[in-house]
C-alpha positions as CSV (number, residue, x, y, z in Angstrom):
1,M,-54.0,-5.8,-3.8
2,K,-52.8,-4.7,-7.2
3,R,-50.3,-2.4,-5.7
4,F,-48.9,-5.2,-3.6
5,F,-48.4,-7.5,-6.6
6,Y,-46.9,-4.5,-8.6
7,M,-44.3,-3.9,-5.8
8,L,-43.5,-7.6,-5.6
9,A,-42.9,-7.8,-9.4
10,L,-40.7,-4.7,-9.3
11,L,-38.7,-6.2,-6.4
12,S,-38.2,-9.4,-8.4
13,V,-36.9,-7.5,-11.5
14,L,-34.5,-5.4,-9.5
15,L,-33.1,-8.2,-7.4
16,W,-32.8,-10.8,-10.2
17,P,-29.2,-9.9,-11.0
18,V,-28.3,-10.5,-7.3
19,Y,-29.6,-14.1,-7.5
20,S,-28.3,-14.8,-11.1
21,N,-24.7,-13.8,-10.4
22,A,-23.7,-17.1,-8.8
23,D,-20.0,-17.6,-8.5
24,L,-18.3,-20.6,-10.0
25,V,-16.3,-22.2,-7.2
26,S,-14.1,-25.3,-6.8
27,T,-12.4,-25.8,-3.5
28,F,-11.7,-29.6,-4.0
29,D,-12.4,-30.3,-0.3
30,S,-14.5,-33.4,-1.2
31,G,-13.1,-34.5,-4.5
32,A,-11.8,-33.3,-8.0
33,E,-15.3,-31.8,-8.7
34,G,-15.2,-32.8,-12.4
35,W,-11.8,-31.2,-13.1
36,T,-9.5,-33.0,-15.5
37,V,-6.1,-32.4,-17.1
38,T,-5.0,-32.1,-20.7
39,G,-1.6,-32.3,-22.4
40,D,1.4,-34.5,-21.7
41,V,0.4,-35.3,-18.1
42,H,-0.7,-38.2,-15.9
43,P,-4.4,-38.4,-14.9
44,I,-5.5,-35.9,-12.2
45,E,-5.1,-36.9,-8.6
46,W,-7.1,-35.6,-5.6
47,E,-5.6,-35.2,-2.2
48,S,-8.0,-34.9,0.8
49,S,-5.6,-32.6,2.8
50,G,-2.6,-30.4,2.2
51,G,-4.5,-27.8,0.2
52,N,-4.9,-24.1,1.0
53,P,-6.6,-25.4,3.1
54,G,-8.4,-28.7,2.8
55,G,-8.3,-30.8,-0.3
56,Y,-6.6,-30.0,-3.7
57,I,-5.9,-31.5,-7.1
58,K,-2.5,-32.3,-8.6
59,A,-1.0,-33.9,-11.7
60,V,2.4,-35.3,-12.7
61,D,4.0,-34.1,-16.0
62,D,4.9,-36.8,-18.6
63,A,7.8,-34.5,-19.6
64,T,7.5,-35.2,-23.4
65,G,8.0,-31.6,-24.3
66,Q,4.4,-30.3,-24.3
67,W,2.6,-28.1,-21.9
68,W,-0.3,-29.2,-19.8
69,F,-3.3,-27.6,-18.2
70,F,-6.0,-28.2,-15.5
71,A,-9.4,-28.2,-17.3
72,S,-12.7,-27.1,-15.8
73,P,-15.7,-29.4,-15.6
74,S,-18.6,-29.4,-18.1
75,T,-20.8,-27.8,-15.4
76,W,-18.9,-24.6,-15.9
77,Q,-20.0,-24.2,-19.5
78,G,-22.5,-21.6,-20.5
79,D,-23.1,-17.8,-20.5
80,W,-20.3,-16.0,-18.7
81,T,-21.4,-12.4,-19.6
82,Q,-22.3,-11.9,-15.9
83,Y,-18.6,-12.4,-15.1
84,I,-17.2,-9.8,-17.5
85,N,-15.1,-7.3,-15.5
86,G,-15.3,-9.8,-12.6
87,T,-12.4,-11.9,-11.5
88,L,-10.8,-15.3,-11.8
89,S,-8.7,-16.5,-8.8
90,F,-6.8,-19.7,-8.1
91,D,-4.0,-21.1,-5.9
92,L,-0.9,-22.9,-7.3
93,T,1.9,-24.9,-5.7
94,L,5.0,-26.5,-7.2
95,I,5.3,-29.9,-5.6
96,Q,8.3,-31.3,-7.5
97,H,10.2,-30.2,-10.6
98,Y,13.4,-30.5,-12.6
99,G,14.3,-28.1,-15.4
100,N,14.2,-24.3,-15.9
101,W,11.4,-21.9,-14.9
102,D,9.4,-20.5,-17.9
103,N,6.4,-18.2,-17.4
104,N,6.3,-16.9,-21.0
105,Q,3.5,-19.3,-21.8
106,D,-0.2,-18.5,-21.6
107,A,-1.4,-19.0,-18.0
108,V,-5.1,-19.1,-18.6
109,R,-7.3,-20.0,-21.6
110,I,-11.0,-19.4,-22.1
111,Y,-12.5,-21.4,-24.9
112,Y,-15.8,-20.4,-26.5
113,G,-18.1,-21.8,-29.2
114,S,-17.6,-25.2,-30.9
115,N,-14.2,-24.5,-32.6
116,Q,-11.2,-25.5,-30.6
117,A,-9.2,-22.7,-32.2
118,Q,-11.6,-20.0,-30.8
119,D,-10.1,-19.0,-27.6
120,F,-8.7,-16.2,-25.5
121,Y,-5.3,-16.3,-23.7
122,A,-4.0,-14.6,-20.6
123,W,-0.2,-14.7,-20.7
124,G,1.8,-16.1,-17.8
125,K,4.4,-13.4,-17.9
126,N,1.8,-10.9,-16.9
127,I,0.2,-13.1,-14.2
128,I,2.3,-15.8,-12.7
129,N,5.3,-15.3,-10.5
130,Y,7.2,-18.5,-9.6
131,P,4.6,-20.6,-7.7
132,A,5.5,-21.3,-4.1
133,Q,7.2,-24.6,-3.2
134,Y,4.8,-27.1,-1.5
135,P,3.5,-27.0,1.2
136,S,3.2,-23.3,0.6
137,W,0.8,-21.9,-1.9
138,S,0.7,-18.8,-4.2
139,S,-2.6,-17.0,-4.9
140,Y,-3.4,-15.3,-8.2
141,E,-6.3,-13.1,-9.4
142,I,-7.0,-11.7,-12.8
143,T,-9.8,-9.5,-14.3
144,I,-12.0,-11.2,-16.9
145,D,-12.0,-8.5,-19.6
146,S,-10.5,-7.7,-23.0
147,T,-7.5,-5.9,-21.5
148,T,-6.3,-9.1,-19.7
149,F,-6.8,-11.6,-22.4
150,T,-5.5,-11.7,-26.0
151,N,-6.1,-13.7,-29.2
152,P,-3.9,-16.9,-29.3
153,D,-1.3,-15.1,-31.3
154,G,-1.0,-12.4,-28.7
155,T,-2.8,-9.7,-30.6
156,P,-5.3,-7.5,-28.7
157,I,-9.1,-8.4,-28.6
158,D,-11.6,-5.6,-28.9
159,A,-14.1,-5.4,-26.0
160,A,-17.2,-6.0,-28.2
161,T,-15.8,-9.3,-29.5
162,F,-14.7,-10.5,-26.1
163,N,-18.0,-9.6,-24.4
164,S,-20.0,-11.3,-27.2
165,N,-18.1,-14.5,-27.0
166,M,-18.4,-14.7,-23.2
167,S,-22.0,-15.7,-23.8
168,H,-21.0,-19.2,-24.9
169,V,-17.9,-20.3,-22.9
170,T,-17.1,-24.0,-23.3
171,K,-14.2,-24.4,-20.9
172,L,-11.5,-22.8,-18.8
173,W,-7.9,-24.0,-18.8
174,I,-5.4,-23.1,-16.1
175,R,-1.8,-23.9,-16.9
176,G,-0.3,-26.5,-14.6
177,E,3.3,-26.3,-15.9
178,Y,5.8,-23.6,-15.8
179,I,8.9,-25.7,-16.0
180,S,10.8,-26.6,-19.2
181,G,11.4,-30.1,-17.7
182,G,9.1,-32.4,-15.7
183,D,7.0,-31.2,-12.7
184,T,4.2,-31.9,-10.4
185,E,1.8,-29.0,-9.7
186,G,-1.1,-28.5,-7.4
187,L,-4.3,-26.4,-7.9
188,D,-6.8,-25.2,-5.3
189,N,-9.6,-22.7,-4.7
190,V,-10.6,-21.8,-8.3
191,Q,-13.3,-19.2,-8.3
192,V,-14.9,-17.1,-11.1
193,R,-16.7,-14.1,-9.5
194,A,-19.1,-11.5,-10.9
195,V,-18.7,-7.8,-10.2
196,P,-20.2,-7.3,-6.7
197,I,-23.7,-5.8,-6.6
198,P,-23.5,-2.1,-5.6
199,G,-24.5,-1.4,-2.0
200,A,-27.2,1.0,-3.3
201,V,-29.0,-1.9,-5.0
202,W,-29.1,-3.9,-1.7
203,L,-30.4,-0.8,0.1
204,L,-33.1,-0.3,-2.5
205,G,-34.0,-4.0,-2.3
206,S,-34.3,-3.8,1.4
207,G,-36.5,-0.8,1.2
208,L,-38.8,-2.5,-1.3
209,I,-39.0,-5.5,0.9
210,G,-40.2,-3.3,3.7
211,L,-42.8,-1.7,1.5
212,V,-44.1,-5.1,0.3
213,V,-44.4,-6.3,3.9
214,A,-46.2,-3.1,5.0
215,N,-48.6,-3.4,2.1
216,K,-49.3,-7.1,2.8
217,K,-50.1,-6.2,6.5
218,R,-52.6,-3.6,5.4
219,I,-54.2,-5.9,3.0
220,L,-54.5,-8.6,5.6
């Protein structure tokens, strides 16, 4: 009996990372899912169709000379250390615009802590090519690590600082504007993924499950 419970405890410890590494996902198929917008922009709008595929969110620029972003919901706050070296992916479409293309702004911001000035930037010139014109979509993926992001002034971040501050992320911003004039931009399929669990761990877990079942049968 003791051996059975020992094996069960060991199995739980080894497989805990598998169950704790839950992806953050917004597909917008049933609503805006708590996402908002910030900057010189009209309130967010949800469209039930026309996304990539399904629903998506969009916003119309106020065109007052500022830049605007899509902002993640409060449910995405928390410890992001499990996503270090994982990926952030999202789809963009340019629905309407007037003005010149500009991708030299920061494309993604990760905020942490209570201070608005504490953040990491990933620069658009390294990430975003001109988004596809609606109804087509462009897909993007970046690695969540200190080599992708910088301090707000563009200076490098050391890995220890980046990794430490991922433990208290408060929000994610994805730029919705890459035009010097007004524009309407759509966002779909935002996903934050952890590094996949190695196949060896799954095999080990499967083996342990088999041992636990065999032990249980003998006990019964």
